[in-house]
C-alpha positions in Angstrom: 18.8 39.8 205.4 21.1 38.9 202.5 20.6 35.1 203.2 17.0 35.2 201.9 17.9 37.5 199.0 20.6 34.9 198.0 18.2 32.0 198.6 15.5 33.7 196.6 17.9 34.5 193.8 19.0 30.8 193.7 15.4 29.7 193.7 14.6 32.1 190.8 17.6 30.8 188.8 16.4 27.2 189.4 12.8 28.1 188.5 14.0 29.4 185.2 16.1 26.4 184.6 13.3 24.0 185.5 10.8 25.9 183.4 13.1 25.9 180.4 13.9 22.2 180.9 10.2 21.4 181.0 9.5 23.5 177.9 12.3 22.0 175.8 13.6 18.7 177.1 10.3 17.4 178.5 7.9 18.7 175.8 7.3 15.2 174.3 7.3 13.4 177.7 5.2 15.7 179.9 2.0 16.5 177.9 -1.6 17.4 178.5 -2.7 17.7 182.1 0.8 16.7 183.3 2.3 19.7 181.4 -0.3 22.0 183.0 0.7 20.6 186.5 4.4 21.1 185.7 3.7 24.7 184.6 1.8 25.4 187.8 4.8 24.3 189.7 7.0 26.6 187.8 4.6 29.5 188.2 4.4 29.2 192.0 8.1 28.5 192.2 9.0 31.7 190.5 6.5 33.9 192.3 7.7 32.6 195.7 11.4 33.0 194.7 10.7 36.7 194.2 8.8 36.6 197.5 11.9 35.2 199.2 13.9 38.1 197.8 11.3 40.5 199.2 11.4 38.9 202.6 15.2 39.3 202.6 14.8 43.0 201.9 12.0 43.4 204.4 13.9 41.6 207.1 16.2 44.6 207.6 13.2 46.9 208.1 11.2 44.4 210.2 13.7 42.2 211.9 12.6 39.3 214.1 11.5 35.7 214.2 8.3 36.3 212.2 10.1 37.5 209.1 12.7 34.7 209.5 9.9 32.1 209.8 8.2 33.6 206.8 11.3 33.1 204.6 11.7 29.5 205.7 8.0 28.8 205.2 8.1 30.2 201.7 11.2 28.2 200.9 9.5 25.0 202.2 6.5 25.9 200.1 8.7 26.0 197.0 10.2 22.6 197.8 7.0 20.9 198.8 4.4 22.5 196.5 6.4 23.0 193.3 8.7 20.0 193.9 5.8 17.6 194.3 4.2 19.0 191.2 7.4 18.5 189.2 7.9 14.9 190.4 4.3 14.0 189.9 4.1 15.4 186.4 7.3 13.6 185.3 6.5 10.3 187.0 2.7 10.5 186.6 2.4 9.1 190.1 -0.8 11.0 191.2 -0.4 10.0 194.9 2.4 12.5 195.2 -0.3 15.2 194.9 -0.9 14.5 198.6 2.3 16.4 199.4 1.2 19.5 197.4 -1.3 20.9 199.9 1.4 20.8 202.6 3.5 23.1 200.4 0.4 25.3 199.8 -0.1 25.6 203.6 3.5 26.6 203.9 3.0 29.3 201.3 -0.1 30.6 203.2 1.6 30.5 206.5 4.7 32.3 205.1 2.5 35.1 203.8 0.7 35.4 207.2 4.0 35.6 208.9 5.1 38.4 206.6 1.9 40.2 207.5 2.4 39.7 211.2 6.0 40.9 211.0 5.0 44.1 209.2 2.1 44.8 211.5 4.2 44.3 214.6 7.1 46.3 213.2 
């Protein structure tokens, strides 16, 4: 499904932009453990952007609600997991870390839905 390929491509683009922004514009602001947190967000962002592209490709071979749900869960994971890490590392508001596991669960559920879609296909 080209929608997830497009969304994944957009997320990959944004992941590169956010990573470059962090490495260049924030290098004196986000340091130490906060830089590590930011980098973790970029890492998971880029991996799951590629996963969205994969889901888009697989959706043609394994159509149905499971693959659709997988794509949306992976996207939600990027927003919640990586997004919370970006905001937390820039603002240094640690309580935002409470959102991060929700994104992690979305990632995990997305991968389970890919598995189910493939096994059912």
